[in-house]
N, C-alpha and C positions, 0 to 999 in steps of 0.2 A: 322168476329170480334169475339174475345174471350169474353165469359161472366165471371162473377165473380167466379163461381164454377170452371171453367177451370183454371183460374189464381191461385186460392187457391190450386188446385190439382197439378199444375206445381211447385209452390213454396214449397209445403209440401213434394212432392216426392224428390226434389233435396235437400231440407233442412234436411230431415230425413237421406239421404245418407251422408251428411256432418257430422251430429251429430253422426251417427254410426261410421264413420271413426275416429272422435275425441274420442269416447268412447273406441274403440279398441286401439288407441294410448295411452290413459290413463292407460289401463290395462297393456300395455307393459312398463309403467314407464315414459312416456313422461309427463312433467309438463303441467298443464292446464293454459293457458294464455288467459284471456277473450277477449282482443283486437284481437288476431289472430283467436280465435274461431268465433267472429262476422264477421271479414273480410272473413274468409273461408265460412261462411254461405252466405254472400252477393255474393261472387264470384260463389258459387255453385248455388244459386237461380237465378242469372243472366244468367248463362249458361243453367240452366234447363228451365227457361222461354223461352229463345231463341229457344231451341230444341223443346219444346212443341209447340211453335208458328209455327215453320217450319213443324213439323209433322202434326199439325192440318191443315195447309194450303195444305198439300199434300193429305188430306182426310182420315187420319188414325183415328181409334176410340179413344176416350179419354183415355182408358186403355193403349193402345199402346203409346199414346202421353206422358202419365205419366211415363211409363217405359223409354222412350227416355229421358225424363226430368231428372229422377234420374241418369241414366247412364251418361248423359252429365254433370250433376252437379259433380259427382264423378271424371270424367275425368278432368273437369276444375280446381277443387281444387288440384288434383294431379299434373296437369301441372304447377301450381303456385309453388308447392313444388320443382319440378324438376328445374324450372328456378331459384328459390332461392338457391338451392344447387349449381347450375352451377355458379351463381354470387359469392357465398361465396368461391368456389374453385378458381375462377379467382382472387379475391381480396387477398386471401392468397398466391397466386403465385406472387404477385407484387414485394415483397421484396426479391425474390429468384433469384440468377444469373443463367445463362444458364447451368452450370455444375451441380448445385444442382437441377435444374428443370428436367434435363434428368435423374438424379438418382431417383427422385420421380415418374417418369412415368415408 
């Protein structure tokens, strides 16, 4: 069973990765939207917590578990971006007929 310190370590490692990702996006000119930032943090922390739990059960040290937590959090939030991009591309292709679709590809 994980204690409070390990839970804080898991959530902070993955949360810091998400915050760093948003900071870099803001430097590139992406607008800051609080709802999406909080959603990204929760997704990142959930994935990080799960990775920390799995690594901890496998017997790894807390430092390695925190590293896995941060990495899983970054991958989880990036996966959501990829899915969002894929859905947007499919929605934009709805009103396009076959000849126009072939030209876009």
